[in-house]
Backbone bond lengths (Angstrom), bond angles and torsions (degrees), N, CA, C in turn:
res aa  C-N    CA-C-N  psi(-1)  N-CA   C-N-CA  omega(-1)  CA-C   N-CA-C  phi
1 X - - - 1.449 - - 1.524 111.31 -
2 X 1.313 116.42 -54.51 1.448 120.06 -177.99 1.512 110.32 152.03
3 X 1.311 116.10 175.01 1.458 121.50 178.59 1.523 107.42 -102.45
4 X 1.334 115.71 128.84 1.454 120.93 -179.51 1.521 109.75 -117.95
5 X 1.317 116.90 141.75 1.459 121.58 177.80 1.522 109.81 -70.35
6 X 1.317 116.47 144.17 1.459 120.80 177.96 1.519 111.70 -97.93
7 X 1.327 117.19 -20.36 1.457 120.87 177.02 1.532 110.05 -153.55
8 X 1.331 113.92 161.40 1.465 121.94 177.09 1.525 106.75 -123.89
9 X 1.322 117.76 132.68 1.468 121.64 175.36 1.522 108.86 -95.70
10 X 1.333 115.52 128.72 1.464 121.23 -178.90 1.519 108.36 -123.83
11 X 1.328 116.41 131.29 1.458 122.03 177.17 1.521 108.12 -101.86
12 X 1.334 116.37 116.61 1.454 122.38 178.04 1.528 109.41 -94.63
13 X 1.327 116.59 153.50 1.460 121.18 -178.25 1.526 112.50 -63.52
14 X 1.324 117.53 -39.19 1.461 121.30 -172.57 1.535 114.19 -94.27
15 X 1.351 118.40 3.21 1.462 122.41 179.12 1.530 107.88 -123.69
16 X 1.331 116.29 132.05 1.468 120.61 -176.39 1.524 113.41 -72.91
17 X 1.321 117.25 -35.11 1.466 121.71 -175.11 1.530 109.59 -99.44
18 X 1.340 118.78 134.82 1.471 119.92 176.73 1.532 111.61 -60.52
19 X 1.320 116.62 144.86 1.466 122.35 179.11 1.526 108.76 -99.46
20 X 1.321 116.18 134.92 1.460 121.32 176.81 1.523 109.56 -94.39
21 X 1.317 116.55 123.68 1.460 122.83 176.25 1.523 106.69 -104.21
22 X 1.330 116.70 119.03 1.464 120.77 -177.31 1.518 111.29 -92.32
23 X 1.309 115.39 150.10 1.463 122.31 176.70 1.535 108.57 -69.46
24 X 1.332 116.54 138.14 1.462 121.12 177.87 1.525 109.52 -115.79
25 X 1.316 115.70 160.00 1.463 121.20 177.24 1.520 108.64 -115.41
26 X 1.311 116.33 127.40 1.463 122.77 176.22 1.517 108.62 -113.61
27 X 1.320 115.83 149.15 1.467 119.87 176.52 1.523 108.78 -113.09
28 X 1.317 115.80 130.00 1.456 121.96 177.87 1.520 108.72 -110.57
29 X 1.317 116.61 132.05 1.462 121.88 -177.54 1.523 109.25 -85.89
30 X 1.332 115.91 123.99 1.461 120.99 174.53 1.521 110.81 -94.90
31 X 1.311 115.96 -41.93 1.464 121.87 175.53 1.523 107.30 -151.30
32 X 1.328 116.64 -169.78 1.465 121.31 -172.19 1.531 113.47 -51.52
33 X 1.304 118.98 -48.79 1.465 122.19 -177.94 1.524 113.16 -119.28
34 X 1.314 117.34 22.13 1.461 120.51 -177.40 1.528 109.95 -122.43
35 X 1.324 115.26 117.21 1.459 122.10 -179.12 1.524 109.80 -121.40
36 X 1.319 115.20 149.28 1.462 120.49 174.74 1.527 107.23 -117.94
37 X 1.341 117.44 121.10 1.468 118.79 175.77 1.525 110.32 -82.37
38 X 1.313 115.74 143.09 1.462 120.64 178.10 1.524 107.96 -133.54
39 X 1.323 116.37 123.71 1.462 121.12 177.76 1.524 108.57 -100.10
40 X 1.336 114.62 131.27 1.456 118.95 -179.90 1.521 109.85 -158.77
41 X 1.329 115.17 164.55 1.453 120.76 174.85 1.527 107.98 -90.62
42 X 1.335 118.36 135.68 1.469 120.64 -178.44 1.529 111.51 -78.49
43 X 1.313 116.11 68.65 1.459 122.34 -179.28 1.518 109.70 -122.93
44 X 1.312 116.18 146.61 1.462 121.97 176.44 1.527 107.58 -119.10
45 X 1.300 116.71 126.88 1.459 120.85 177.97 1.526 109.82 -78.90
46 X 1.301 116.52 141.75 1.452 121.11 175.28 1.519 108.40 -149.47
47 X 1.313 115.55 170.08 1.455 119.68 176.48 1.517 108.69 -147.54
48 X 1.295 114.73 163.54 1.456 120.95 178.14 1.520 108.24 -129.02
49 X 1.321 115.15 146.53 1.461 120.28 176.80 1.522 108.44 -134.87
50 X 1.312 115.93 161.09 1.456 120.15 179.45 1.526 109.82 -82.70
51 X 1.312 114.96 167.07 1.466 120.70 177.99 1.523 110.26 -59.11
52 X 1.330 116.82 -40.10 1.466 120.21 -178.43 1.521 111.71 -66.58
53 X 1.327 117.13 -37.50 1.470 120.68 -178.87 1.526 112.13 -70.83
54 X 1.335 117.87 -26.49 1.467 118.97 -176.87 1.529 112.60 -93.93
55 X 1.331 118.24 3.08 1.460 119.61 177.53 1.520 109.69 -62.01
56 X 1.308 116.24 130.25 1.455 121.13 179.32 1.517 113.81 91.15
57 X 1.338 117.91 -8.27 1.463 120.47 178.07 1.520 110.21 -85.56
58 X 1.305 116.77 149.27 1.462 121.93 172.75 1.522 107.43 -98.84
59 X 1.312 116.56 108.58 1.457 121.89 -177.87 1.522 109.55 -111.91
60 X 1.329 117.13 132.66 1.462 120.66 176.78 1.522 111.05 -73.66
61 X 1.320 116.69 -38.15 1.460 122.09 -177.56 1.518 109.28 -140.54
62 X 1.317 116.21 143.94 1.463 120.90 176.07 1.518 108.72 -140.67
63 X 1.309 116.48 138.33 1.458 121.60 171.61 1.521 105.59 -110.15
64 X 1.314 115.75 119.48 1.457 121.27 -174.82 1.521 108.18 -110.63
65 X 1.316 116.58 120.01 1.456 121.77 -178.46 1.519 109.20 -93.76
66 X 1.320 115.60 106.68 1.459 121.04 177.67 1.522 109.93 -108.70
67 X 1.331 116.63 23.68 1.464 120.76 -174.28 1.526 113.06 -79.56
68 X 1.314 117.97 -9.33 1.463 120.30 176.32 1.521 108.98 -126.55
69 X 1.296 115.98 158.34 1.464 120.85 178.69 1.518 111.83 -97.40
70 X 1.315 117.59 27.15 1.461 121.63 -177.44 1.522 111.06 -59.76
71 X 1.324 116.61 -39.79 1.462 120.06 -174.64 1.523 113.10 -102.14
72 X 1.291 118.20 4.91 1.455 120.95 176.66 1.517 112.53 59.14
73 X 1.333 116.43 -124.58 1.463 121.25 -177.13 1.518 113.08 -92.42
74 X 1.320 118.39 16.65 1.463 121.19 178.90 1.523 110.56 -65.50
75 X 1.333 117.62 -25.20 1.464 120.42 -178.47 1.526 112.26 -71.48
76 X 1.331 118.62 -21.43 1.467 120.41 -178.66 1.524 113.52 -59.52
77 X 1.347 120.76 -45.16 1.470 118.89 176.72 1.528 112.37 -60.71
78 X 1.313 116.51 -35.47 1.462 120.44 178.91 1.526 110.54 -64.74
79 X 1.322 116.87 -47.57 1.467 120.73 179.47 1.521 110.24 -64.85
80 X 1.336 117.73 -38.42 1.468 120.69 177.05 1.522 111.11 -59.84
81 X 1.332 116.60 -43.69 1.465 120.62 -179.27 1.523 111.19 -65.86
82 X 1.324 116.95 -41.68 1.469 120.38 178.10 1.517 110.08 -61.68
83 X 1.329 117.18 -46.86 1.459 120.53 179.58 1.525 111.34 -62.77
84 X 1.336 116.87 -38.05 1.469 121.07 178.22 1.529 110.26 -62.42
85 X 1.339 116.64 -47.12 1.465 120.27 179.59 1.522 111.67 -65.46
86 X 1.318 116.85 -39.17 1.467 119.96 178.62 1.526 111.01 -63.08
87 X 1.336 116.83 -43.22 1.463 119.13 -178.58 1.522 111.34 -69.03
88 X 1.339 116.84 -29.09 1.459 121.26 -178.90 1.528 112.45 -78.71
89 X 1.339 116.53 -43.14 1.457 120.50 -171.92 1.525 114.31 -111.84
90 X 1.315 118.60 -29.06 1.464 121.91 -177.34 1.522 108.93 -135.95
91 X 1.317 117.36 70.00 1.456 118.80 -176.95 1.526 113.16 -73.69
92 X 1.347 117.45 -0.52 1.458 120.24 174.63 1.530 112.06 -80.75
93 X 1.344 117.35 -11.94 1.461 121.18 -179.46 1.525 110.19 -90.56
94 X 1.333 117.08 145.37 1.466 119.19 179.49 1.525 111.48 -71.10
95 X 1.318 115.01 151.01 1.460 120.96 177.05 1.530 109.32 -76.45
96 X 1.322 116.45 150.18 1.461 121.56 177.42 1.517 107.85 -85.73
97 X 1.325 116.11 126.84 1.460 120.23 -179.42 1.519 109.91 -85.14
98 X 1.324 115.13 137.19 1.464 120.53 175.68 1.523 107.94 -86.25
99 X 1.308 116.27 137.88 1.458 119.59 177.69 1.520 108.77 -139.94
100 X 1.310 115.60 121.54 1.470 120.09 -178.62 1.520 109.92 -70.14
101 X 1.323 114.86 132.47 1.448 120.67 173.87 1.515 115.98 76.63
102 X 1.320 118.18 -7.44 1.465 119.91 -179.71 1.517 109.15 -84.80
103 X 1.320 116.15 127.34 1.459 121.03 -178.82 1.520 108.71 -91.56
104 X 1.335 116.63 128.79 1.458 120.42 -179.57 1.514 110.65 -160.27
105 X 1.313 114.79 165.30 1.458 121.51 176.50 1.520 105.75 -126.20
106 X 1.329 117.41 128.63 1.459 120.30 -178.66 1.517 109.91 -121.98
107 X 1.328 115.40 147.98 1.460 121.10 174.36 1.515 106.88 -116.46
108 X 1.316 116.02 128.47 1.456 121.72 -173.66 1.511 109.88 -121.22
109 X 1.328 116.35 130.34 1.455 121.50 171.77 1.514 107.08 -123.42
110 X 1.318 116.48 120.99 1.469 120.91 -178.73 1.505 109.09 -97.17
């Protein structure tokens, strides 16, 4: 058949030692006595983009990290756009308040 890896080593920024992620086996039921085993690594792919790269995209959910001042006031246009969309389509949701210098992480669902 072939050679398959049994684990993946991942080095995270905030942990000094690499973490080993082992392959797991799941069973899926097809019928009463029929199961299909599936081997896979329990990993979820994701990506991140900047505020400028996501302009013009329709996003159902966004997690905005304002915990650092790396981008200064670049987050204000993003918050303005979210508040504009909320007031237009979901005026039952509270507006996001802008606060200078306050570090925070917000999750937005429009």
